[in-house]
C-alpha positions as CSV (number, residue, x, y, z in Angstrom):
1,M,-0.2,0.0,0.1
2,I,1.2,3.5,-0.9
3,G,0.5,6.4,1.7
4,I,0.7,9.7,0.3
5,I,1.3,12.9,2.4
6,G,-0.2,16.1,1.3
7,G,1.4,19.3,2.0
8,S,0.0,22.9,1.8
9,G,-2.3,23.2,-1.3
10,L,-2.9,19.2,-2.1
11,Y,-5.9,18.2,0.8
12,R,-7.8,15.9,-1.3
13,M,-7.2,13.1,-4.3
14,E,-9.7,12.7,-6.4
15,E,-8.3,10.5,-8.6
16,L,-8.7,8.0,-6.1
17,E,-11.4,5.2,-7.5
18,G,-13.5,4.0,-5.0
19,A,-12.3,6.5,-2.3
20,T,-13.2,6.9,1.3
21,W,-12.3,8.6,4.4
22,R,-11.4,6.3,7.5
23,A,-10.6,7.5,11.0
24,V,-7.1,5.8,12.2
25,E,-6.4,5.8,16.1
26,T,-3.2,5.3,17.5
27,P,-1.2,5.9,20.7
28,Y,-0.2,9.1,19.9
29,G,-3.5,11.0,19.8
30,P,-5.3,11.6,16.3
31,P,-3.1,12.3,12.6
32,S,-4.1,15.1,11.1
33,D,-7.3,14.6,9.5
34,E,-9.0,10.9,8.4
35,L,-6.8,9.0,5.8
36,L,-8.3,9.0,2.4
37,C,-8.4,5.5,0.9
38,G,-8.6,4.2,-2.7
39,R,-7.3,2.5,-5.6
40,L,-5.2,4.5,-8.1
41,N,-3.8,2.9,-11.4
42,G,-5.3,-0.7,-9.6
43,V,-2.8,0.2,-6.6
44,E,-4.0,0.8,-3.0
45,V,-3.7,4.4,-1.8
46,C,-4.1,6.3,1.3
47,F,-3.7,9.7,1.2
48,L,-3.2,12.2,4.6
49,P,-3.7,16.0,4.3
50,R,-0.8,16.6,6.5
51,H,-2.2,20.2,7.7
52,G,-6.1,19.1,7.7
53,R,-8.5,19.5,5.2
54,N,-9.3,22.7,5.4
55,H,-5.4,23.9,6.5
56,R,-6.0,24.3,10.1
57,L,-2.7,23.0,11.7
58,L,0.7,25.1,11.8
59,P,3.7,23.1,10.4
60,S,4.7,23.2,15.0
61,E,1.2,22.0,15.6
62,I,1.0,18.7,13.5
63,N,1.6,15.6,15.1
64,Y,3.8,13.8,13.1
65,R,4.1,10.6,15.4
66,A,0.3,10.3,14.7
67,N,0.4,10.8,11.1
68,V,3.1,8.2,10.5
69,Y,2.2,6.1,12.9
70,A,-1.6,5.6,11.4
71,L,-0.1,5.5,7.9
72,K,1.9,2.3,8.9
73,S,-0.6,0.8,11.2
74,I,-2.9,0.0,7.9
75,G,-0.2,-1.2,5.7
76,V,1.5,1.8,4.1
77,R,5.3,1.0,3.4
78,R,5.5,3.7,0.9
79,V,5.3,7.1,1.3
80,V,5.3,9.9,-1.1
81,S,5.8,12.7,1.0
82,V,4.2,16.2,-1.3
83,S,5.5,19.8,-0.1
84,A,5.6,22.9,-0.6
85,V,9.3,24.8,-0.4
86,G,11.4,28.2,-0.7
87,S,14.0,27.9,-3.2
88,L,17.5,28.6,-2.3
89,R,19.1,28.5,-5.5
90,E,18.8,30.3,-9.0
91,A,18.9,27.1,-10.7
92,I,15.5,25.9,-8.9
93,A,12.8,28.3,-10.0
94,P,9.4,29.0,-8.7
95,G,7.4,25.4,-10.8
96,H,10.3,23.6,-10.3
97,M,10.1,20.1,-8.6
98,V,12.6,19.0,-6.5
99,V,13.8,15.4,-5.2
100,V,15.0,15.3,-1.8
101,S,18.4,13.5,-0.4
102,Q,19.1,15.0,2.5
103,F,17.8,16.9,5.7
104,V,19.2,19.8,8.1
105,D,17.0,20.0,11.0
106,R,16.6,23.2,12.9
107,T,12.9,22.9,14.0
108,R,12.9,22.8,17.8
109,G,11.1,21.3,20.7
110,R,8.8,18.7,18.4
111,A,8.0,14.8,18.8
112,A,10.8,13.6,16.6
113,T,10.7,10.3,17.9
114,F,9.3,6.9,18.8
115,F,11.5,5.8,20.9
116,G,11.9,6.8,24.6
117,D,9.9,5.9,28.0
118,G,11.9,3.3,28.5
119,V,12.7,2.1,25.1
120,V,15.9,3.2,23.4
121,G,16.8,3.2,19.6
122,H,19.2,5.4,17.1
123,V,18.1,5.0,13.6
124,S,20.6,5.9,11.1
125,M,20.0,9.3,9.0
126,A,22.9,8.9,7.1
127,D,20.5,8.5,4.2
128,P,17.0,9.2,4.9
129,V,15.1,8.5,2.3
130,C,14.2,5.6,0.0
131,P,16.7,5.3,-3.2
132,D,14.7,3.5,-5.1
133,L,11.6,5.4,-4.6
134,A,13.4,9.2,-4.9
135,R,14.6,7.8,-8.4
136,R,10.7,6.5,-9.4
137,L,10.0,10.0,-8.3
138,A,12.5,11.9,-10.3
139,E,11.1,9.5,-13.8
140,A,7.6,10.5,-13.3
141,G,8.3,14.0,-12.7
142,R,9.9,13.8,-16.1
143,A,7.1,12.1,-17.3
144,A,4.7,14.7,-16.6
145,G,6.5,17.5,-18.0
146,A,7.8,19.0,-14.8
147,T,11.8,20.0,-14.5
148,V,13.0,18.1,-11.7
149,H,15.9,18.7,-9.8
150,E,17.5,15.5,-7.6
151,G,20.2,15.4,-4.9
152,A,18.6,18.4,-3.1
153,T,19.3,19.0,0.9
154,Y,16.0,20.1,2.6
155,L,16.6,23.1,5.5
156,G,13.5,22.4,7.8
157,M,12.6,25.5,9.9
158,E,10.3,25.6,12.6
159,G,8.7,28.5,11.3
160,P,5.5,29.5,11.1
161,Q,7.0,32.9,10.2
162,F,9.3,32.8,6.9
163,S,13.0,33.2,7.3
164,S,14.9,36.9,7.3
165,R,16.7,37.8,4.9
166,A,20.2,37.2,7.4
167,E,18.8,33.4,7.8
168,S,18.1,32.7,3.8
169,H,22.0,33.9,3.4
170,L,23.2,31.7,6.2
171,Y,21.4,28.8,4.8
172,R,22.4,29.6,0.9
173,S,26.5,29.7,2.9
174,W,25.1,26.3,4.3
175,G,24.9,25.1,1.2
176,M,21.1,23.9,1.3
177,D,19.0,24.1,-1.7
178,V,15.8,24.5,-0.5
179,I,13.6,25.6,2.6
180,G,10.6,24.0,4.3
181,M,8.8,23.7,7.8
182,T,7.3,19.6,7.8
183,N,9.9,17.2,6.0
184,A,12.8,17.1,8.2
185,T,10.8,15.8,11.3
186,E,8.7,13.9,8.9
187,A,11.6,12.0,7.7
188,K,12.7,11.2,11.3
189,L,9.7,9.3,12.2
190,A,9.4,7.5,8.7
191,R,12.6,6.5,9.3
192,E,12.0,5.0,13.0
193,A,9.2,3.1,11.3
194,G,10.8,1.7,8.7
195,L,8.8,2.8,5.7
196,C,10.3,3.9,2.2
197,Y,10.0,7.5,2.1
198,A,10.8,10.2,-0.1
199,T,10.0,14.0,-0.7
200,L,8.4,15.5,-4.1
201,A,9.0,19.0,-3.1
202,M,7.2,21.7,-5.1
203,S,9.3,25.6,-5.4
204,T,7.1,28.1,-4.9
205,D,9.5,31.1,-4.2
206,Y,12.9,32.2,-3.9
207,D,12.6,32.9,-0.1
208,C,14.2,36.3,0.4
209,W,17.6,35.7,-0.3
210,R,17.0,37.9,-3.5
211,E,17.3,41.6,-2.3
212,E,14.7,42.4,-4.8
213,E,11.9,39.4,-3.6
214,A,10.3,38.5,-0.2
215,V,8.2,36.1,0.4
216,E,4.4,36.6,0.1
217,A,1.5,34.1,1.8
218,A,-0.6,35.6,-1.9
219,D,2.4,34.9,-4.0
220,V,2.9,31.4,-2.9
221,L,0.0,30.3,-3.5
222,A,-0.5,31.2,-7.3
223,T,2.9,29.2,-8.2
224,L,1.4,26.7,-5.5
225,R,-2.1,26.1,-7.8
226,A,0.1,25.6,-11.0
227,N,2.3,23.2,-8.7
228,V,-0.4,21.3,-7.5
229,A,-1.9,20.5,-10.9
230,L,1.8,19.5,-11.8
231,A,2.0,17.2,-8.7
232,R,-0.9,15.6,-9.5
233,R,0.1,14.3,-13.0
234,L,3.5,13.0,-11.2
235,L,1.5,11.2,-8.9
236,L,-0.5,9.4,-11.6
237,A,2.7,8.9,-13.6
238,L,4.2,7.5,-10.6
239,I,1.9,5.1,-9.3
240,G,1.1,2.0,-11.2
241,E,2.9,-1.6,-11.3
242,G,5.8,-2.1,-9.6
243,I,5.6,0.9,-7.0
244,E,5.1,-1.6,-3.7
245,A,8.3,-3.6,-4.4
246,R,10.7,-2.7,-1.5
247,P,13.9,-3.6,-3.0
248,C,15.5,-1.0,-0.6
249,S,16.5,-2.1,3.2
250,C,14.3,0.8,4.5
251,G,12.1,-1.9,6.4
252,Q,15.0,-2.7,8.5
253,A,16.1,0.4,9.4
254,A,14.1,0.5,13.3
255,A,14.8,-3.0,14.2
256,S,18.9,-2.2,13.9
257,A,18.2,0.8,15.6
258,L,17.0,-1.0,19.0
259,L,19.5,-1.0,22.0
260,T,16.7,-1.5,24.7
261,P,16.5,-5.6,24.6
262,R,12.4,-6.4,23.7
263,E,12.6,-8.5,27.0
264,A,13.3,-5.3,28.6
265,I,10.9,-2.7,27.7
266,P,7.6,-2.7,29.6
267,E,4.5,-4.8,28.2
268,D,2.7,-1.1,27.0
269,R,5.1,0.1,25.0
270,L,6.5,-3.2,23.7
271,A,2.1,-3.4,22.5
272,E,2.9,0.2,21.1
273,L,5.9,0.0,19.1
274,K,5.2,-3.3,17.7
275,V,3.7,-1.4,14.8
276,I,6.8,0.4,14.4
277,L,9.1,-2.5,14.7
278,D,7.7,-4.8,12.8
279,P,8.9,-4.4,9.3
């Protein structure tokens, strides 16, 4: 089963056949919304609007643990995360699609792990995205007519404010390519859960590092509408025969990260983590 997490501008997937909204309970509270589950090109797909159907959740308010747990608990094993980003590179123009390969997390105080409370685990984030799924995303993007950039580094900021010019120039000096507020947290949890995870980042603006430009929500929304239409075509090209195969090691990430012996984990925590630790 394929999971799609929709970011700003992508709140529903009318393309799903036989789709129904499904409420899912988790040990971490409710996810951002119900999950819309149906079929696309013969493949089972569940869609989750990250900010809720009416975009009511700030990036800092999203229950990332519940979102990832909910997807895995119903059988999702591969996740495509669609997200709006600002570009920190001249070559990545508004309207371009970016397939991310690395994250730098500058968020603060978010619940970004399933471990703790009697359970110690340290998952590797050296390669945080699924290489097979990322490759497929890039190929589907080009098939859909998008300009696609691969191998990008995503700077995760806390928000909800956009960057200051000083911050934007700083991140550029670090070698960052795009900036957003959600995917760095999401990627960590997806990795702990042993999910194949890949980010499709939609460039909406040049952040504010250009002296003649600043980020305005109205301008972002105008570009976002065009981006979302392109992202829908890309997802149609992506999802089909073979997409559910997992020729990767993503599913083993959580089990190899666990340091606490399973027999030493409290029963309630072990039951809670079963969904996360199972391949």
